[in-house]
C-alpha positions as CSV (number, residue, x, y, z in Angstrom):
1,F,92.5,131.2,170.5
2,G,90.5,130.1,167.5
3,V,91.1,129.4,163.8
4,G,91.8,133.1,163.2
5,F,94.6,133.2,165.8
6,Y,96.3,130.0,164.8
7,S,96.5,131.2,161.2
8,A,99.3,133.4,162.4
9,Y,101.6,130.4,162.2
10,L,101.2,130.3,158.5
11,V,103.6,133.2,158.4
12,A,105.3,133.1,161.8
13,D,107.7,130.6,163.6
14,K,106.8,131.9,167.0
15,V,103.9,134.1,168.4
16,D,104.0,136.0,171.7
17,V,100.8,137.3,173.3
18,I,101.4,140.0,175.9
19,T,98.4,141.0,177.9
20,K,97.4,143.1,180.9
21,S,94.1,143.0,182.8
22,M,92.1,146.1,183.5
23,Q,92.0,145.2,187.2
24,D,94.3,147.3,189.4
25,G,97.6,145.7,190.3
26,S,97.4,143.1,187.6
27,P,100.7,141.9,186.2
28,Q,101.7,142.1,182.5
29,L,101.9,138.5,181.3
30,R,103.4,136.8,178.2
31,W,102.0,133.7,176.5
32,S,104.6,132.3,174.0
33,S,104.6,129.3,171.7
34,N,106.3,128.1,168.5
35,A,103.3,126.1,167.3
36,S,104.5,122.9,169.0
37,S,102.5,121.0,171.6
38,S,103.5,123.3,174.4
39,Y,103.5,126.9,175.4
40,T,104.8,129.0,178.3
41,I,103.2,131.7,180.4
42,S,105.4,134.2,182.3
43,E,105.5,137.7,183.6
44,D,106.6,140.1,180.9
45,D,109.3,142.6,181.6
46,G,109.2,144.3,178.2
47,E,107.6,147.6,177.1
48,P,104.7,148.1,179.5
49,I,101.1,148.4,178.2
50,E,99.4,151.6,179.2
51,G,96.3,150.8,181.1
52,S,95.1,147.5,179.8
53,G,95.1,145.6,176.5
54,T,96.9,143.0,174.5
55,R,99.9,143.0,172.1
56,L,100.6,140.2,169.6
57,V,104.1,139.8,168.3
58,L,104.7,137.6,165.3
59,H,108.3,136.4,164.6
60,L,108.0,136.0,160.8
61,K,109.4,133.2,158.7
62,D,112.1,134.0,156.2
63,D,109.6,133.6,153.3
64,A,107.0,135.9,154.9
65,L,109.0,139.1,155.3
66,E,106.6,140.9,152.9
67,Y,104.2,141.3,155.9
68,L,106.7,143.8,157.4
69,E,105.8,146.2,154.7
70,P,103.1,148.7,155.6
71,T,101.7,148.7,152.0
72,K,101.1,144.9,152.2
73,L,99.2,145.3,155.5
74,E,97.2,148.2,154.2
75,G,96.1,146.2,151.2
76,L,95.0,143.3,153.4
77,L,93.1,145.5,155.8
78,Q,91.4,147.5,153.0
79,Q,90.2,144.3,151.4
80,Y,89.1,142.2,154.4
81,S,88.6,144.6,157.3
82,E,87.4,147.8,155.6
83,F,84.0,147.8,157.4
84,V,85.0,146.3,160.8
85,E,83.5,148.3,163.5
86,F,86.5,148.9,165.8
87,P,89.3,151.1,164.5
88,I,92.4,149.4,162.9
89,S,95.5,151.5,162.4
90,V,98.9,150.8,160.8
91,W,102.2,152.3,162.1
92,K,103.9,153.9,159.0
93,E,106.1,156.6,157.9
94,K,104.6,159.8,156.5
95,T,106.4,162.3,154.4
96,E,105.1,165.9,154.3
97,Y,106.6,168.8,152.4
98,K,107.0,172.2,154.2
99,Q,108.1,175.6,153.2
100,V,111.1,176.9,155.1
101,P,113.5,179.9,154.6
102,D,116.4,179.2,152.3
103,E,119.5,180.2,154.3
104,E,121.9,180.1,151.3
105,A,119.6,182.3,149.1
106,N,118.9,184.7,152.0
107,K,122.6,185.6,152.8
108,D,122.6,188.8,150.9
109,L,119.0,189.6,151.5
110,G,118.1,193.3,151.9
111,E,116.1,194.7,154.8
112,D,112.9,195.3,152.8
113,E,113.1,192.1,150.7
114,E,111.0,189.1,151.5
115,P,113.0,186.0,152.5
116,K,113.2,183.3,149.9
117,M,111.6,179.9,150.7
118,K,112.4,176.3,149.8
119,T,110.4,173.1,150.0
120,V,111.9,170.4,152.2
121,P,110.5,166.9,153.1
122,E,109.7,166.1,156.7
123,T,109.3,162.4,157.6
124,T,107.3,161.4,160.7
125,E,106.1,158.1,162.1
126,G,102.8,157.3,163.6
127,Y,99.5,155.3,163.3
128,E,97.1,155.9,160.5
129,R,93.6,154.4,160.6
130,M,92.7,152.2,157.7
131,N,89.0,151.4,158.1
132,T,87.4,154.8,157.7
133,N,84.5,153.7,155.5
134,K,81.2,153.1,157.3
135,P,79.0,150.2,156.3
136,I,75.9,152.0,155.2
137,W,74.0,148.8,154.7
138,L,73.7,148.5,158.6
139,R,71.8,151.8,158.7
140,S,68.1,152.3,158.0
141,P,67.5,153.3,154.3
142,S,65.6,156.3,155.5
143,D,68.7,157.6,157.3
144,V,71.0,157.4,154.2
145,T,71.1,160.2,151.7
146,E,71.5,159.9,148.0
147,E,74.9,161.5,148.2
148,E,76.0,158.9,150.8
149,Y,74.9,156.1,148.6
150,K,76.9,157.5,145.7
151,D,80.0,158.2,147.8
152,F,79.9,154.6,149.1
153,Y,79.6,153.2,145.6
154,Q,82.5,155.2,144.3
155,S,84.8,154.4,147.2
156,A,83.9,150.8,147.7
157,F,84.1,149.8,144.0
158,R,86.9,152.2,143.1
159,A,84.6,154.0,140.6
160,Q,85.4,157.6,141.1
161,Y,84.0,158.7,137.7
162,D,80.9,156.6,137.6
163,E,77.5,157.6,139.1
164,P,75.2,154.6,139.6
165,M,71.9,154.6,137.7
166,A,69.9,153.0,140.5
167,H,70.4,151.4,143.9
168,T,68.4,149.4,146.4
169,H,68.9,148.9,150.1
170,F,67.1,146.0,151.8
171,S,67.3,143.4,154.6
172,L,66.2,139.8,155.0
173,E,64.6,138.6,158.2
174,G,63.1,135.3,159.2
175,Q,64.9,132.0,158.1
176,I,68.1,134.0,157.6
177,E,69.3,137.4,158.4
178,C,71.3,139.5,155.9
179,K,71.5,143.1,154.8
180,S,72.4,144.3,151.3
181,V,72.9,147.3,149.0
182,L,72.9,146.8,145.3
183,Y,73.8,149.2,142.4
184,I,73.4,149.4,138.7
185,P,76.5,151.2,137.3
186,G,76.1,154.2,135.2
187,M,78.6,152.8,132.7
188,L,79.9,149.4,131.7
189,P,82.7,148.4,134.2
190,F,86.1,148.4,132.5
191,E,86.7,144.7,133.4
192,L,83.5,143.7,131.5
193,S,84.3,145.8,128.4
194,K,86.5,143.0,126.9
195,D,84.8,140.0,128.3
196,M,81.2,140.3,129.5
197,F,81.6,137.4,131.9
198,D,85.2,138.2,133.0
199,E,86.0,135.8,135.9
200,D,88.1,138.6,137.6
201,A,85.1,140.9,137.7
202,R,84.2,141.2,141.4
203,N,80.6,142.5,141.4
204,I,79.0,141.1,144.6
205,R,81.0,141.1,147.8
206,L,80.0,138.7,150.6
207,Y,80.6,139.8,154.2
208,V,79.9,137.9,157.4
209,K,79.4,140.2,160.3
210,R,81.1,143.0,158.4
211,V,84.2,140.9,157.7
212,F,84.9,140.5,154.0
213,I,84.8,136.8,152.9
214,N,84.8,136.6,149.1
215,D,83.8,138.3,146.0
216,K,84.0,135.3,143.6
217,F,81.0,133.2,144.7
218,E,79.6,132.5,141.2
219,D,76.3,131.2,142.6
220,I,75.4,134.2,144.6
221,V,73.8,135.8,141.5
222,P,73.2,134.3,138.0
223,R,75.8,135.4,135.5
224,W,73.4,137.5,133.5
225,L,73.5,139.9,136.4
226,K,77.3,140.1,136.3
227,F,77.1,143.9,135.8
228,V,75.2,144.5,139.1
229,R,77.5,145.6,142.0
230,G,76.8,145.4,145.7
231,V,77.5,144.0,149.1
232,V,75.7,141.2,151.0
233,D,76.3,141.0,154.8
234,S,75.1,137.8,156.4
235,Q,74.7,137.1,160.1
236,D,74.1,133.4,159.7
237,L,77.2,132.2,158.0
238,P,80.4,131.2,159.8
239,L,83.5,133.4,159.2
240,N,85.3,130.4,157.6
241,V,82.5,130.0,155.0
242,S,83.5,128.2,151.8
243,R,81.9,127.5,148.5
244,E,81.1,123.9,149.7
245,I,79.4,125.2,152.8
246,L,77.3,127.6,150.7
247,Q,76.3,125.0,148.2
248,K,75.0,122.7,151.0
249,S,73.1,125.4,152.8
250,K,69.8,127.0,151.9
251,V,71.2,130.4,152.7
252,L,72.7,130.9,149.2
253,S,69.5,129.9,147.4
254,I,67.4,132.4,149.4
255,I,69.9,135.2,149.0
256,N,70.1,134.5,145.2
257,K,66.4,134.7,144.7
258,R,66.1,138.0,146.6
259,L,69.1,139.6,144.8
260,V,67.6,138.7,141.4
261,R,64.2,140.1,142.4
262,K,65.7,143.3,143.7
263,S,67.8,143.7,140.6
264,L,64.8,143.3,138.3
265,D,63.0,145.9,140.5
266,M,65.8,148.4,139.9
267,I,65.7,147.7,136.1
268,R,62.0,148.3,136.0
269,E,62.4,151.5,138.0
270,I,64.8,152.8,135.3
271,E,62.4,151.7,132.6
272,S,59.5,153.5,134.1
273,D,61.4,156.8,134.6
274,E,59.9,159.8,132.8
275,D,63.3,160.4,131.2
276,D,63.4,157.7,128.4
277,S,67.1,158.4,127.8
278,K,68.0,156.6,131.1
279,Y,66.6,153.3,129.9
280,I,68.2,153.7,126.5
281,M,71.5,154.3,128.2
282,F,70.9,151.2,130.4
283,W,70.0,149.1,127.3
284,N,73.0,150.2,125.3
285,N,75.3,149.3,128.2
286,F,73.7,146.1,129.6
287,G,71.0,144.9,127.1
288,K,73.1,141.9,126.1
289,Y,73.0,140.7,129.7
290,L,69.2,140.6,129.7
291,K,69.3,138.6,126.4
292,V,71.6,136.1,128.1
293,G,69.1,136.0,131.0
294,V,66.3,135.0,128.6
295,I,68.4,132.2,127.4
296,E,69.8,130.8,130.7
297,D,67.3,131.8,133.4
298,Q,64.1,130.0,132.8
299,R,62.7,130.8,136.2
300,N,62.9,134.6,135.6
301,K,62.5,134.6,131.8
302,D,58.9,135.9,131.8
303,D,60.1,138.9,133.9
304,I,63.0,139.7,131.6
305,V,61.2,139.5,128.2
306,P,59.1,142.7,128.7
307,L,62.4,144.6,129.4
308,L,63.9,143.7,125.9
309,R,64.2,146.4,123.3
310,F,64.5,146.1,119.5
311,F,64.8,148.3,116.4
312,S,61.8,148.0,114.1
313,S,60.6,149.0,110.6
314,K,58.4,151.7,112.2
315,T,60.6,153.3,114.9
316,A,63.3,155.0,113.0
317,D,66.3,155.3,115.4
318,E,64.3,154.5,118.5
319,Y,63.8,151.2,120.3
320,T,60.5,149.5,120.8
321,S,59.4,146.8,123.2
322,L,57.2,143.8,122.6
323,D,54.4,145.4,124.5
324,E,54.6,148.5,122.3
325,Y,54.7,146.3,119.2
326,I,51.5,144.5,120.3
327,E,49.9,147.9,121.1
328,N,50.6,149.1,117.5
329,M,49.4,145.9,115.7
330,K,47.2,146.1,112.7
331,E,43.6,145.1,113.1
332,G,43.4,141.3,112.8
333,Q,47.2,140.8,113.3
334,E,48.0,137.9,115.5
335,Q,51.7,137.3,114.9
336,I,54.9,139.2,115.8
337,Y,57.3,139.4,112.8
338,Y,61.0,139.7,113.0
339,V,64.1,139.3,110.8
340,A,67.8,138.7,111.7
341,A,70.5,140.7,110.0
342,D,73.9,142.3,110.5
343,G,72.6,145.7,111.4
344,R,69.6,147.8,110.8
345,D,70.4,148.9,107.3
346,K,70.8,145.3,106.0
347,A,67.5,144.3,107.8
348,E,65.7,147.1,105.9
349,M,67.2,145.9,102.7
350,S,66.1,142.3,103.2
351,P,63.5,141.2,100.6
352,A,62.0,138.9,103.3
353,A,61.3,141.9,105.5
354,E,60.1,143.9,102.5
355,K,57.4,141.5,101.6
356,V,55.9,141.8,105.1
357,R,56.4,145.6,105.3
358,S,54.6,146.0,102.0
359,R,51.5,144.5,103.7
360,G,51.6,147.1,106.4
361,Y,53.0,144.9,109.2
362,E,55.8,146.1,111.5
363,V,59.0,144.0,111.5
364,L,61.4,143.7,114.5
365,Y,65.1,143.9,113.5
366,L,67.4,141.4,115.3
367,T,70.8,142.9,114.6
368,E,73.1,140.7,116.8
369,P,73.9,137.0,116.7
370,L,72.9,136.8,120.4
371,D,69.4,138.0,119.4
372,E,68.7,135.0,117.2
373,I,69.8,132.6,120.0
374,M,67.7,134.5,122.5
375,I,64.5,134.6,120.3
376,E,64.4,130.8,120.1
377,S,63.5,130.9,123.8
378,V,60.7,133.3,123.2
379,T,58.4,131.5,120.8
380,N,55.3,133.3,122.2
381,Y,54.6,136.5,124.0
382,K,51.2,137.2,125.5
383,E,49.5,134.6,123.2
384,H,51.2,136.1,120.1
385,K,53.5,133.8,118.1
386,L,56.9,135.2,117.1
387,V,57.6,134.5,113.4
388,D,60.9,134.7,111.4
389,V,60.0,136.2,108.1
390,S,63.2,134.9,106.5
391,K,62.0,131.2,106.9
392,E,60.3,129.2,104.1
393,G,56.6,128.8,104.2
394,L,55.7,132.1,105.8
395,N,52.0,132.6,106.3
396,L,51.0,136.1,107.0
397,D,48.0,137.0,109.1
398,G,44.8,136.8,107.0
399,D,46.3,134.3,104.6
400,D,44.6,131.0,104.0
401,G,47.3,128.3,104.3
402,E,45.6,126.0,101.9
403,E,44.9,128.7,99.4
404,R,48.5,130.0,99.6
405,K,49.8,126.5,99.0
406,K,47.5,126.0,96.0
407,K,48.5,129.3,94.5
408,E,52.2,128.6,94.8
409,E,51.8,125.2,93.1
410,E,50.1,126.9,90.2
411,L,52.9,129.5,89.9
412,N,55.6,126.7,90.0
413,E,53.7,124.8,87.3
414,N,53.2,127.9,85.1
415,H,56.9,128.8,85.3
416,K,58.4,125.3,85.5
417,S,61.0,126.0,82.9
418,V,62.5,128.8,84.9
419,C,62.5,126.8,88.1
420,D,64.2,123.8,86.5
421,F,66.7,126.0,84.7
422,L,67.6,127.9,88.0
423,E,67.9,124.6,90.0
424,S,70.3,123.1,87.4
425,S,72.3,126.4,87.2
426,L,72.5,126.8,91.0
427,A,73.1,123.1,91.9
428,G,75.0,123.0,95.2
429,K,74.1,126.6,96.1
430,V,70.4,126.2,96.9
431,S,68.2,123.2,97.9
432,R,65.4,124.2,95.6
433,V,63.8,127.0,93.7
434,K,60.1,128.1,94.1
435,M,57.9,130.8,92.7
436,T,56.1,133.2,95.0
437,D,53.9,136.3,94.7
438,Q,54.7,137.5,98.2
439,L,57.9,139.4,97.2
440,A,57.5,143.2,96.7
441,G,57.7,144.4,93.2
442,S,61.3,145.7,93.5
443,S,62.7,142.3,94.5
444,P,63.3,139.7,91.8
445,A,64.3,137.0,94.3
446,A,65.1,136.3,97.9
447,L,67.0,133.6,99.8
448,V,65.1,132.1,102.7
449,Q,66.0,129.3,105.1
450,G,64.2,126.1,105.9
451,A,62.5,125.6,109.2
452,Y,65.8,124.4,110.8
453,G,68.2,126.5,108.8
454,M,70.4,129.2,110.2
455,S,70.3,132.9,109.2
456,P,73.3,134.4,107.5
457,T,74.2,136.3,110.6
458,M,74.2,133.1,112.7
459,Q,76.2,131.3,110.1
460,R,78.9,133.9,110.2
461,Y,78.9,133.9,114.0
462,M,79.2,130.1,114.1
463,K,81.9,130.1,111.5
464,A,83.9,132.6,113.5
465,Q,83.5,130.6,116.7
466,T,84.5,127.4,115.0
467,V,87.6,129.0,113.4
468,A,88.5,130.7,116.8
469,S,88.4,127.3,118.5
470,G,90.7,125.8,116.0
471,G,88.1,123.8,114.1
472,S,87.2,123.6,110.4
473,D,84.5,125.7,108.9
474,A,83.8,123.2,106.1
475,G,80.6,122.0,107.8
476,M,79.1,125.5,107.8
477,M,78.1,125.1,104.1
478,G,75.5,122.5,105.2
479,S,73.4,125.2,106.6
480,M,73.9,127.5,103.6
481,S,72.8,124.8,101.2
482,Q,69.4,124.6,103.1
483,A,68.6,128.0,101.5
484,V,65.6,128.2,99.2
485,L,65.5,130.6,96.3
486,E,62.1,132.4,96.1
487,V,61.6,134.0,92.8
488,N,59.1,136.8,91.8
489,P,57.7,135.8,88.4
490,S,56.2,139.2,87.8
491,H,59.6,141.0,88.0
492,P,61.0,142.2,84.6
493,I,64.4,140.5,85.2
494,V,62.7,137.1,85.7
495,Q,60.5,137.6,82.7
496,D,63.5,138.4,80.5
497,L,65.3,135.3,81.8
498,E,62.2,133.2,81.1
499,A,62.0,134.6,77.5
500,A,65.7,133.9,77.0
501,I,65.2,130.3,78.1
502,K,62.3,129.8,75.7
503,E,64.2,131.4,72.8
504,N,67.6,129.8,73.2
505,G,66.8,126.7,75.3
506,D,68.1,125.6,78.7
507,G,71.2,123.8,77.5
508,E,74.8,124.3,78.6
509,D,75.4,126.5,75.6
510,N,73.0,129.2,76.8
511,E,75.8,130.9,78.6
512,S,74.1,134.3,78.8
513,A,71.0,132.9,80.6
514,R,73.2,130.9,83.0
515,N,75.2,134.0,83.9
516,S,71.9,135.8,84.5
517,A,70.7,132.9,86.7
518,V,73.9,133.0,88.9
519,L,73.8,136.8,89.0
520,L,70.1,136.6,90.2
521,Y,71.2,134.3,92.9
522,D,74.1,136.6,93.9
523,V,71.8,139.6,94.2
524,A,69.3,137.6,96.2
525,A,72.1,136.5,98.5
526,L,73.5,140.0,99.0
527,T,70.1,141.6,99.8
528,S,69.2,138.7,102.1
529,G,72.4,139.2,104.1
530,Y,74.7,136.5,102.8
531,D,78.3,136.9,101.7
532,I,79.4,136.3,98.1
533,E,81.7,133.3,98.3
534,D,83.7,134.0,95.0
535,S,84.0,137.8,94.6
536,A,86.2,137.5,91.6
537,D,83.6,135.4,89.7
538,F,80.9,137.8,90.8
539,A,83.0,140.8,89.4
540,K,83.5,138.9,86.2
541,R,79.8,138.4,85.7
542,I,79.1,142.1,86.4
543,L,81.8,143.1,83.8
544,S,80.4,140.7,81.3
545,L,76.9,142.2,81.7
546,M,78.3,145.7,81.4
547,S,80.2,144.8,78.2
548,S,77.2,143.2,76.6
549,K,75.1,146.3,77.4
550,A,77.8,148.6,76.0
551,G,78.1,146.5,72.9
552,S,74.4,146.6,72.2
553,S,74.2,150.4,72.6
554,G,76.9,150.9,69.8
555,V,79.3,152.6,72.1
556,Q,82.0,150.1,71.4
557,D,81.9,150.8,67.6
558,A,82.2,154.5,68.2
559,E,85.3,154.0,70.3
560,V,87.0,151.9,67.6
561,E,86.3,154.5,64.9
562,A,87.7,157.3,67.0
563,A,90.8,155.3,67.8
564,S,91.5,154.7,64.1
565,E,91.8,158.4,63.3
566,E,94.7,159.1,65.7
567,P,97.6,156.7,65.0
568,A,99.6,158.9,62.6
569,V,99.6,161.8,65.0
570,E,100.5,159.5,67.9
571,E,103.5,158.0,65.9
572,T,104.8,161.5,64.9
573,E,104.7,162.6,68.5
574,V,106.4,159.5,69.7
575,E,109.2,159.8,67.1
576,A,109.7,163.5,67.9
577,K,110.1,162.7,71.6
578,A,112.5,159.9,70.7
579,V,114.7,162.3,68.7
580,V,115.0,165.0,71.4
581,P,117.7,163.2,73.5
582,E,120.0,162.8,70.5
583,V,119.9,166.5,69.3
584,V,120.4,168.1,72.7
585,S,124.1,168.1,73.8
586,D,125.3,167.4,77.3
587,D,126.1,171.0,78.1
588,E,122.8,172.2,76.9
589,A,121.1,169.4,78.9
């Protein structure tokens, strides 16, 4: 007669407890109460109990009649008592279909003919056991086969078509006692495919002495392990455990640390497998969770970072790790270089990455907005600094900082007219213009961000987040205007622009040079991963450039001369066509 028993009055007006002792000659007694301050005990003259035992009868309230339905009881038992040791059965109807002779069809049946059959339903009533699954976590890991682990995962988590990639089976002893089985799914669970932190995703189930308690305790594992599934069965918690009780006890903290450690062990096990495709599959499904772990879990960050994977300038379609990057470093290289972009193709097209690749250095490609947030938490790895090549003031390994600064000052002084002209033409688009000799020969210019500026990928992500939350994206241009235009003075396009400025001046009337300046900026923005704000204006400048090229080649004059030879023929044809409807009669038509 504890909390569990008295909860019956949540759905019942009256409860009868009919019981019979196992001692010979014991009477069958009835305890009855309607939840008031009194109860009655009397001999029961109802249906006798065979041998000994207890029968509880709940007289349900009018608003609780759903508990008369076997399906409701089955759902509750499967959720909360699936692994209770003693058998629990539900009295229910069963319908089976049997083949019986069809009397109507067999009336005129010949002697040698086989009787025709028909299918008829047969309904029976009886008890059906609900808790048929066995709690494998109570067994020794050496006694459980791989097939049993897989079958338990598929039945317990309703994942019939998913085979787990890894599992771990362990127990805690000492301050607290608990047993657990954890799994890494073979595919991303459906509920996480739309929202990676879906609140309805029930990944870790907490049991107390094999009775299900809850699967929504957020603190039992950090949210970056949302994809890990499993069960935890504690012997130290009370059956009426609540979130408040867990938060006040040390039990949750101890369980949390052990679950994280065991999950990381499983991931490392997949990583070290001889079959590299297994970890690639894991990374494609769950890599974004590890990135969140680097951002949010400072205690385990150092264990997660070696598990990260990136595309790079030297790995084609394969991933590389930071350890592999360091192993393949050039002699004398001390820094790890990376660039953020909207995909690998755009990263390869980036002039900022090109200037580093041209020196023989490998560049990591960060192709998701989450990567850029994550990499801010990983400023160093094994004494190697991580450097964003798209930021202003890049110093490559082997460069003398003072020498580099002095050389750029000389370049800016030697090409001051171009810098001034570009800054005036691109006012409001860039913060400043500078000359550099670090760009590869094929790139006339590049857009780079200041030390605290956001990459174009991050700008688009933040803009989308702002708009989705109902805010204004007007403030996003503040980060865009931090961009610095780096210009390659040795490129033919820049040299032509410089010659045009010297020849025609840098005034407002030098429209051709100003169009070229804005077009130079547009090309640098596109190759650096930015979006063109005014596509119509961009198209107009391209058409203007094409027209000027066509005019200078004499093609336009040739077209005019060819057109002047045709008008007489065209007029004759038009007149002839116009006369036809008047000559042809209606009948002929």
